[in-house]
GUVEX-463975 format. One record per atom (N, C-alpha, C): residue in three letters; x, y, z. Coordinates in pm, whole numbers, plus 50000, padded with zeros to 5 digits. Each point is the difference from the previous one (the first is absolute). Example, Ala and Ser with C-alpha at 12.3 -4.5 7.8 and 13.67 -1.06 7.14 Angstrom:
// GUVEX-463975
ALA513194943150780
ALA499115011950000
ALA500905012050000
SER499655010549928
SER500825011950006
SER499235010950073
***
This chain:
// GUVEX-463975
MET607800517530546
MET499234990850083
MET500055004750145
GLU498864999350067
GLU499935004550139
GLU499484988550086
PHE500624998250118
PHE499614989350091
PHE499365006050125
PHE498974993350051
PHE499295004750118
PHE499944989050104
SER500015003950125
SER499864990650111
SER498575000750052
GLY499214990149965
GLY498605000050041
GLY499174992649898
VAL498715002550001
VAL499074993649907
VAL499335010849917
LEU499994998149869
LEU499355009449909
LEU498534996249987
ILE499105009450031
ILE498564997349994
ILE499305011549929
PRO498744997949957
PRO499265011049937
PRO499735011350100
GLY499685011749947
GLY499665011250085
GLY498834996950092
PHE500065005550120
PHE498964997850099
PHE498715007249962
VAL498894994650046
VAL498715006849994
VAL499515001850143
ASN499995012450045
ASN499525003550134
ASN498485001649990
ALA499284989850044
ALA498564999449974
ALA499175009350087
HIS500615005850105
HIS499235009150085
HIS500925010250064
CYS499725012749972
CYS500805011050053
CYS499115012350013
HIS500445009450083
HIS499385013350010
HIS501135010149986
SER500445002949878
SER501155008949985
SER499715014050051
GLU498725004050001
GLU499625013150053
GLU500405001750146
LEU500104989150073
LEU500265000750144
LEU501484998550034
SER500875001349901
SER501434998150025
SER500555009850102
TYR499395011750010
TYR500465010250094
TYR499744996250146
LEU499254989450025
LEU499684995850137
LEU501014990250057
ARG501064997349927
ARG501024990650049
ARG500545004650135
GLY499954990950098
GLY500545002750132
GLY499125008350091
LYS498795003349956
LYS499135008850079
LYS498904992750075
ILE499874986949978
ILE498924992450062
ILE500604989750095
GLU499404998850118
GLU500484990550100
GLU499624985749962
ARG500924990850026
ARG499794986049966
ARG499004993350094
ARG499314990049947
ARG499214990350075
ARG498985006350095
ARG499275009649948
ARG498905005850077
ARG498654994249958
GLY500024989849914
GLY498774994649948
GLY499465008849889
PHE499054994649923
PHE499565007449883
PHE499295012950036
ALA499134999850102
ALA499285012350037
ALA500995010750044
GLY501014996250079
GLY501015009550042
GLY500815005349883
PHE500314991249906
PHE500725004049879
PHE499195010249921
ALA498714997349981
ALA499135009249925
ALA499915013550070
ASP499904999950132
ASP499965012650075
ASP501295007949982
SER501134993150001
SER501305006749982
SER500125006149861
ILE499544992849899
ILE500015005449863
ILE499205012949994
ALA498814999850057
ALA499145011949997
ALA500665011750072
ARG500784997250103
ARG500615010650079
ARG501175006649928
VAL500804992249926
VAL501255005549946
VAL499985002349849
ARG498964995549930
ARG500075000249854
ARG499995014049941
HIS499615010150077
HIS499985013649945
HIS501205008350045
GLU500994993750061
GLU501145007550052
GLU500995004049891
ALA500114992549894
ALA500975003049894
ALA499395009249895
THR500855008149938
THR499555008749891
THR499824991749873
PRO499235005049903
PRO499874992949872
PRO501354997349934
GLU500925009650013
GLU501324998349940
GLU500784988750068
GLU499894999250133
GLU500674989350073
GLU499414986349965
ARG498714999649984
ARG499354987449964
ARG500464995249863
LEU500025009149905
LEU500394996249864
LEU501474996149994
ALA500845007150077
ALA501424996550003
ALA500214986050055
SER499254996350103
SER500104986550055
SER499564989549899
ALA498885002649933
ALA499514990649899
ALA501024998449888
ALA500625011049957
ALA500984999549892
ALA501244992150042
TYR500455002150123
TYR501184992850049
TYR499744985050000
TRP498864995950052
TRP499724985750011
TRP499614993749867
ASN499485007949908
ASN499804995249864
ASN501344996149938
ALA500985008850014
ALA501344997149946
ALA500634988150071
LYS499794999350132
LYS500574989050079
LYS499394986649957
MET498694999849980
MET499364987649955
MET500574995449867
TYR500175009549908
TYR500534996449868
TYR501424994550012
GLN500845006750079
GLN501394995650017
GLN500084986050060
GLU499054996850087
GLU500024987050068
GLU499234989349922
GLY499555003549879
GLY499484989849911
GLY498514998649991
ILE499265009550054
ILE498544999549987
ILE499615005649864
THR499354991849921
THR499595003649864
THR498605005849996
ALA499124995150088
ALA498605004349999
ALA499465000450142
VAL499005008850020
VAL499425002250133
VAL498495001249989
GLY499294993150088
GLY498585002650020
GLY499885010450108
ASP499715012449963
ASP500125011350092
ASP498635005850034
ILE499735001250130
ILE498755005950047
ILE500095015249993
CYS498955006249947
CYS499995014649982
CYS498775006150066
ASN500245009650089
ASN498925008050057
ASN499995014149943
GLY500965003049914
GLY500095012949933
GLY500824998449874
ALA500255011249933
ALA500704999749872
ALA501435005250009
SER500505002150121
SER501295006750017
SER501154992549935
THR499934986849994
THR501124992249944
THR499894997949850
PHE498925004549938
PHE499794997149858
PHE501095005949910
PRO500425012650018
PRO501085005349913
PRO501284991850013
LEU500324995850121
LEU501174991650023
LEU499884986849924
LYS498834994050005
LYS499784987049937
LYS500045000849847
GLN499625011549946
GLN500065001749855
GLN501434998649948
LYS500985003950082
LYS501395000049958
LYS500784988050053
SER499414992350089
SER500734989450069
SER500234987949910
PRO501174993450013
PRO500214987349931
PRO499244988450066
VAL499475002550120
VAL499184990050068
VAL498575000849946
TYR499424988549971
TYR498604999349958
TYR499135000250125
TYR499015009050002
TYR499065000750111
TYR498594997149951
HIS499324990750067
HIS498554999349988
HIS499455007550119
ASN499235010549972
ASN499515008950104
ASN498604995950044
PHE499904994950122
PHE498714996350056
PHE499405012350068
ILE498985005849938
ILE499375012050055
ILE499054995550110
GLU500335003550122
GLU499374993850117
GLU498845008550054
TYR498874993450015
TYR498805006450054
TYR499794995250144
PHE499795009650090
PHE499704996450139
PHE499305011850067
GLY499444997450117
GLY499325010350078
GLY498604995750039
LEU499834996650127
LEU498694995450047
LEU498985011250004
GLN500475012450008
GLN499075011450005
GLN499985007749869
THR500664994749899
THR500085006949872
THR498834996149910
THR499345010149948
THR498934997749902
THR500375005749863
ASP500965009249998
ASP500445006249876
ASP501434995749971
PHE500174991749900
PHE501334994949965
PHE500585007249877
SER499555012149977
SER500445007249881
SER501515002750002
ARG500575002150118
ARG501445002450008
ARG500784987749954
THR499564988250044
THR500684987849957
THR499734997149853
ASP498785002949956
ASP499694998649857
ASP500945008649916
ALA500325012050052
ALA500895009149927
ALA501424994449990
VAL500444992950104
VAL501314993549995
VAL500034989549889
ALA498944991949993
ALA499904989949894
ALA499975006449862
ALA499275011149989
ALA499915007049871
ALA501365005549959
GLU500775005050096
GLU501335005349968
GLU500944988849955
ALA499924988650067
ALA500824988549958
ALA499664996149857
ALA498725000049967
ALA499574996549864
ALA500515010349900
GLN499905012750035
GLN500445010749910
GLN501504999149972
LEU500774995950101
LEU501454998949984
LEU500434986749939
GLY499054991149977
GLY500314987149940
GLY500684990350095
LEU499785001850130
LEU500614991250099
LEU499124987850026
PRO500574988150005
PRO499204988250034
PRO499355001950137
HIS498714997450008
HIS499315002550127
HIS498704992250005
SER499494998450121
SER498664994650021
SER499505004650135
ALA498685001850010
ALA499375003650127
ALA499874987750087
THR500155002050132
THR499874988650091
THR499505004550136
PRO499184991950066
PRO499715002750140
PRO501264997850084
HIS500145007850106
HIS501164998250089
HIS499964986650072
SER498844996650057
SER499904988150084
SER498534996650021
THR499764989550075
THR498624996050030
THR499425007650118
TYR500795008850063
TYR499535006950121
TYR499975015249987
SER500375005349884
SER500175014649989
SER499075006749900
LEU499024992649947
LEU499005005649909
LEU498644994350035
GLN498985008449990
GLN498644995250019
GLN499624991049882
ASP498844993750011
ASP499654989249907
ASP499895004649855
LYS499245010649974
LYS499755004149862
LYS501285003849926
PRO500845009150056
PRO501235003349926
PRO500954988249983
PHE500064991350099
PHE500874988249987
PHE499574991749880
ARG498714997349990
ARG499504991949889
ARG500245006949865
GLU499725013049995
GLU500165007249874
GLU501454999849953
ILE500935002650091
ILE501405000649961
ILE500554986149968
ALA499514989950072
ALA500444986349974
ALA499594995149862
HIS498975006149944
HIS499534996249866
HIS500665008349889
ARG500745010450036
ARG500405010049901
ARG501184995749914
ASP501114996250061
ASP501264998349927
ASP500644986550028
ASN501114997549930
ASN500844988350017
ASN501455004449994
PRO500894994750084
PRO499714991750116
PRO499665008350123
LEU499554993250105
LEU499765006150130
LEU501174996650092
SER500235008650100
SER501024997350102
SER499395003750134
ILE499634989950078
ILE499235002250123
ILE500784994850120
HIS500235009050098
HIS500624995850126
HIS499064990150068
PHE500544988550042
PHE499124989250044
PHE500614992450118
MET499264999550109
MET500374992350119
MET501435003150046
GLU500295013150007
GLU501305004550048
GLU500084999550151
SER498845001050066
SER499954999850146
SER498804992050047
PRO500034995050125
PRO498834993050055
PRO498795009150008
GLY500245013150010
GLY498905009550013
GLY499065000249882
GLU500454995449884
GLU499125000149883
GLU498844990350017
GLN500284987950046
GLN498934990450028
GLN499185004550120
GLU500675005150101
GLU499305004450121
GLU499015011149970
LEU500335008849906
LEU499095010949963
LEU498664994549953
PHE500034989549922
PHE498764994149949
PHE499214993050111
GLU500664997850113
GLU499344993850116
GLU499645010250107
GLY500185012949970
GLY499645010650093
GLY500905001050121
ARG501304997449982
ARG500935000850111
ARG501395003749947
GLY500955002150091
GLY501375002649961
GLY500315014849984
ARG501265003149970
ARG500485013949997
ARG499455007949883
LEU499864993849883
LEU499415007349888
LEU498555003650030
HIS499284990750059
HIS498615002650041
HIS499965011450102
ALA500904999650098
ALA500035010450103
ALA500325013749940
ARG500935000549905
ARG500345012749936
ARG498805005849928
ASN499234991749932
ASN498805004949931
ASN498995005350100
LEU499814992950111
LEU499055004650102
LEU500435013550058
GLU501285001250031
GLU500525012550058
GLU499845011649904
SER500074997249870
SER499875010549898
SER498565002149957
GLY499094992150053
GLY498595001149962
GLY499724995449859
ILE500784990549952
ILE499864995149862
ILE499204987149999
GLY498924999949926
GLY499234987849979
GLY500434993249872
ILE499894986849996
ILE500364992549879
ILE498854990949960
ASP499894997749870
ASP498834992849949
ASP500344986549937
PHE501174994650035
PHE500434987749932
PHE500314988450094
THR499745001550129
THR500334989050092
THR499134987849977
GLY498885001849931
GLY499124988849971
GLY500644989249914
TYR501095003349932
TYR500704989749922
TYR500634989550092
GLY500325004050121
GLY500514990350098
GLY501494998550006
SER500715003149891
SER501454998749998
SER500565007449879
PRO501295003750004
PRO500625006149882
PRO499924991149877
ALA500214986950017
ALA499954990949885
ALA498624999649938
SER498974999750084
SER498634999849948
SER499685012949925
ARG500545011150047
ARG499755012649930
ARG500674999949863
ILE501204994949991
ILE500684998849871
ILE499184991349905
VAL499594988550046
VAL499284990449915
VAL498675005849953
ALA499325007450088
ALA498695005549965
ALA500085012549913
SER501155006850001
SER500085013349938
SER500875000849876
VAL500954990849984
VAL500955000749889
VAL499664989249898
PRO499805003749874
PRO499674989949898
PRO501104989549986
PRO499644987649970
PRO500994989249993
PRO500995001249885
ASP499705008749901
ASP500925001549888
ASP500975011650018
LYS500045005850120
LYS500945010850028
LYS501374994350037
ASN501055006649953
ASN501344997250050
ASN500195007750130
ILE500444993250103
ILE500065006450132
ILE501294996350071
LEU500675010250053
LEU501144998050088
LEU499505002050142
LEU500114989850082
LEU499675001050142
LEU501295002450076
ILE500045011150074
ILE501265004750057
ILE500104996750148
HIS501094994050039
HIS500404996450136
HIS499574985950038
ASN498694997650020
ASN499514986450028
ASN500604993950126
THR500415008550092
THR500744995550118
THR499194990550086
PHE498695002150003
PHE499164992250090
PHE498964991649926
VAL500314996049877
VAL499094991049929
VAL500254985650046
ASP498964991949991
ASP500154985750028
ASP499574992249876
GLU500044986950010
GLU499714991649883
GLU498575002049951
GLU499075001750092
GLU498605001949960
GLU499835012749918
VAL500665010750041
VAL499935012749927
VAL500634998549861
ILE501164993649994
ILE500664998049871
ILE499094992349905
ASP499434989150049
ASP499124991949916
ASP498785007849955
ARG499435008050089
ARG498805007849967
ARG500305009949887
ILE501105007050014
ILE500385009949898
ILE500314993149868
GLU500824989750003
GLU500434993449877
GLU498834993549927
SER499034994950073
SER498864993549935
SER499055010049936
HIS500035012550047
HIS499125010349943
HIS500535005149866
PHE501315002449993
PHE500585006349881
PHE500384989649894
GLU499975004449876
GLU500464991549891
GLU501474996450020
PRO500444988549950
PRO501404996050016
PRO500965010749948
GLY501055002550078
GLY501035009549959
GLY499685014550025
ARG498905002850069
ARG499605013950023
ARG500585006050129
VAL500294991550099
VAL500385004950132
VAL501514998950019
THR500595010750056
THR501394999650043
THR500065003950147
TRP500644991750080
TRP500165002450143
TRP501365006650019
VAL500005012850033
VAL501245007850009
VAL500465000650146
LEU501254996350022
LEU500574999950135
LEU500995011450016
CYS499925006950113
CYS500925010950035
CYS500534997350140
PRO500874990050018
PRO500334995250134
PRO500665010250091
ARG500835008949946
ARG500655009750088
ARG499005010250054
SER499025003749919
SER498955008950048
SER499174993450108
ASN499654987249981
ASN499244992750102
ASN500764999550131
ASP501304997649993
ASP500834999750120
ASP500045013850066
PHE500095010449919
PHE500085013750051
PHE498725003950073
ILE498844997149941
ILE498735004950054
ILE499464990950110
GLU499944987149974
GLU499334990850092
GLU500984990550072
GLY501264999649955
GLY500904989750052
GLY499544986349957
ALA499394999249882
ALA499414987649950
ALA500714995549873
HIS499684987849957
HIS500624994149881
HIS498914994049913
PRO500035002649870
PRO498954994649912
PRO500094984849988
PRO498884993349974
PRO499994985349991
PRO500514995249865
ALA501265002749973
ALA500584996949869
ALA499974985049971
THR500294991950101
THR500024985549978
THR498614994849963
LEU498985004850069
LEU498634995949970
LEU499615004049859
LEU500265012549963
LEU499665004649866
LEU500754992049894
HIS501274997350026
HIS500804992349906
HIS499444985949985
ARG499634993950111
ARG499444986549996
ARG498684999649923
LYS499245010850005
LYS498725000549930
LYS500185001749850
GLY501205003349956
GLY500265001249857
GLY499455012549936
VAL499765010450079
VAL499465012549946
VAL501135008849948
ARG499645010249924
ARG501025009249947
ARG500385010150108
ILE501295001150025
ILE500535008550106
ILE501015009749941
ALA499955012450045
ALA500985010049959
ALA500515007150125
ILE500995008549982
ILE500645006850112
ILE499985015049976
GLY499765007550108
GLY500065014649995
GLY500765005350120
THR500385012649991
THR500745006350111
THR499125008250091
ASP498765002949958
ASP499175009850068
ASP500735013450001
SER499675008850093
SER500555013649997
SER501125001750101
LEU500705011249990
LEU501045003250096
LEU499445005250132
ALA498685001150010
ALA499395002550130
ALA500114987650088
SER500084988249936
SER500074987450076
SER501174991349954
ASN501045006449949
ASN501164992649952
ASN501215009250004
GLU501174994350004
GLU501225007950002
GLU500545002649861
THR499744990849907
THR500445001449862
THR498934993949910
LEU500135002549870
LEU499124993749901
LEU500814989249928
SER500484990550078
SER500914989749952
SER499294986749986
MET499994994549880
MET499394986949980
MET500814988750067
PRO501355000149995
PRO500724989950077
PRO499705000950150
GLY499765012150049
GLY499635001550141
GLY498724992650033
GLU499025000649910
GLU498754992650020
GLU500244985049990
MET500784996049902
MET500264985849977
MET500714993650118
LYS500875007650067
LYS500724994650115
LYS499074996450115
LEU498855006550006
LEU499044997150108
LEU499074988449967
LEU500264993149890
LEU499204988349963
LEU500914987749987
PRO500824997150101
PRO500984989249987
PRO499394986149989
GLU498724998850039
GLU499344987049993
GLU499684995849857
ILE500135009349905
ILE499704997549859
ILE501314998549923
SER500054990849906
SER501224998049922
SER500395012849928
LEU501305001849979
LEU500485011949931
LEU499435000749859
HIS499904988749933
HIS499434999749865
HIS498605006049999
ASP499184995950095
ASP498625005150004
ASP499955014650040
ARG500875004150092
ARG500025014150038
ARG500395008949882
ILE500964995549922
ILE500385007849881
ILE498835000849903
ARG499304989049982
ARG498845000049910
ARG498925009650050
TRP499745000050131
TRP499005009150058
TRP500415014649981
ALA501305002550002
ALA500495013849991
ALA500165004749856
THR499744991249904
THR500185003549859
THR498774996549916
LEU499894987449961
LEU498984996049903
LEU498585001550051
THR499724995450121
THR498615000550046
THR499545014350024
GLY500925008750041
GLY499645014150010
GLY499675006049865
ALA500784996149898
ALA499725004649864
ALA498654995049952
GLU499684987550030
GLU498704994649963
GLU498885007750069
ALA500205003350127
ALA498975007250075
ALA499715013749939
LEU501055006749952
LEU499845013349942
LEU499684999549851
GLY499934988049943
GLY499684998649859
GLY501115004249906
ILE501254998850046
ILE501145004249917
ILE500964988449972
ASP499534987750019
ASP500884988549980
ASP500344997649853
SER499405007749909
SER500394998949859
SER501405005649977
TRP500465008750091
TRP501335005849983
TRP500874999550126
ALA499414997450115
ALA500755000350126
ALA499884986650073
GLY500894997950097
GLY499854989050093
GLY500834987749974
SER500534998249879
SER500784988049971
SER500925002449882
PHE501054991849993
PHE500915000249885
PHE499414991149891
THR499195006049916
THR499344992949891
THR500255007949872
PRO500294993549888
PRO500225007349876
PRO498875009849970
GLY500375012349969
GLY499025010349970
GLY499645008850118
LYS500334995550122
LYS499725008250118
LYS501165009550028
ARG499725010250081
ARG501035009650040
ARG499885002850150
PRO500234989850083
PRO499775001550144
PRO501095007450074
GLY501115002949932
GLY501185004750071
GLY500714988150063
ALA501235002350043
ALA500784989450064
ALA500655005750125
ILE499914992550109
ILE500575004750126
ILE500864989250061
LEU500955004350080
LEU500894990850069
LEU499554998950144
LEU499624987950039
LEU499614997150138
LEU501214994050070
THR500505006950102
THR501194995650072
THR499634996150143
GLY500984994850072
GLY499754995850138
GLY499254986950007
ILE500314990849907
ILE499354986949995
ILE500984989350046
ASP499564991550091
ASP500774988150035
ASP499704989649893
LEU500934998249908
LEU499754991349885
LEU499934985350037
GLY500534996550118
GLY499914986250044
GLY498594996250041
SER499385008850077
SER498634997350048
SER498955007449920
MET500445008549907
MET499105008449920
MET499045007950090
THR500605006950096
THR499245008950088
THR500615013949996
LEU499225009850041
LEU500485013750005
LEU500695002650133
ARG501205005849994
ARG500685004250121
ARG499455013550045
THR500405004350119
THR499525012850051
THR500495011749916
ASP501104998149926
ASP500545010849917
ASP499474999649857
ALA498954992349974
ALA499454999249864
ALA499585013749950
ALA500325002749875
ALA499695013049939
ALA499864998049849
SER499635010749932
SER499834999249855
SER500455013049936
ARG500434999049875
ARG500325012049923
ARG499714997249853
ARG499635010449931
ARG499644998749859
ARG501254998349914
ILE499914990549908
ILE501044998049899
ILE499535005749866
VAL498744997349964
VAL499425005149875
VAL498665006350034
***
């Protein structure tokens, strides 16, 4: 018999990650806003060798497993991590991400999706966001696969772009890039007009959504189709902002938690994300970090909860004040099964 100090919970589901970018840990300056963050990524992303990139991804894959992450919704811009994922005990749903305002030939990204299919890896094609694809490819890709994972309202600049102002708008002007989708009027309107209501969709970040946007999105999609994924440490890193977790919780929508990438985070720790949501009960935070993430990825038949017939893994969550049922600053997790 073995005794543990902490709470035994099902394995975590990290609903949003970019494991390919693990090599960027510590290379991006904090709180430069989203446009500054994107510029920094473009500047440093080619500095590491392919071997260094893969070594970083492998290290953090092992670290996620040790700390109790059972499944990951992982954004893919290439196929470099696929051999690693074939052997990993972590389940990955690979979101093959399409983006590029000046791109007309997406054959390279199509090839990534084809390789995932050939290797038998769970995957689906998805638009990156409402601001990074012209109208026709966004619509085509939004109709193609299930589920979708779309970065949504991560910065104020996303709404401003549709109004012809702000830093994203200025960057496009400076680069001579025209866009053909501002007529939708807002990111939410573009989603509603372009994505079929029967699609399963993960909306990532949601830092600057309000009640009207939530209602608009939820009323368009069939019940149970939308998951609002929060990555609070990434939001703090990039914008110094905090997602409207209380509002989303009050609306009764499905919420999950992700770590985002190590370009905008120090670790891929689910307790680290949960600690930044102290306004939410620990019970609900655990649910968001396990079951609802599994539902979002369509793997709740085997992951996300201790239910007969499931195999979610078991992890020990420590650093809990059992009197107030809150997470202390030293909260951590480790895999038991």
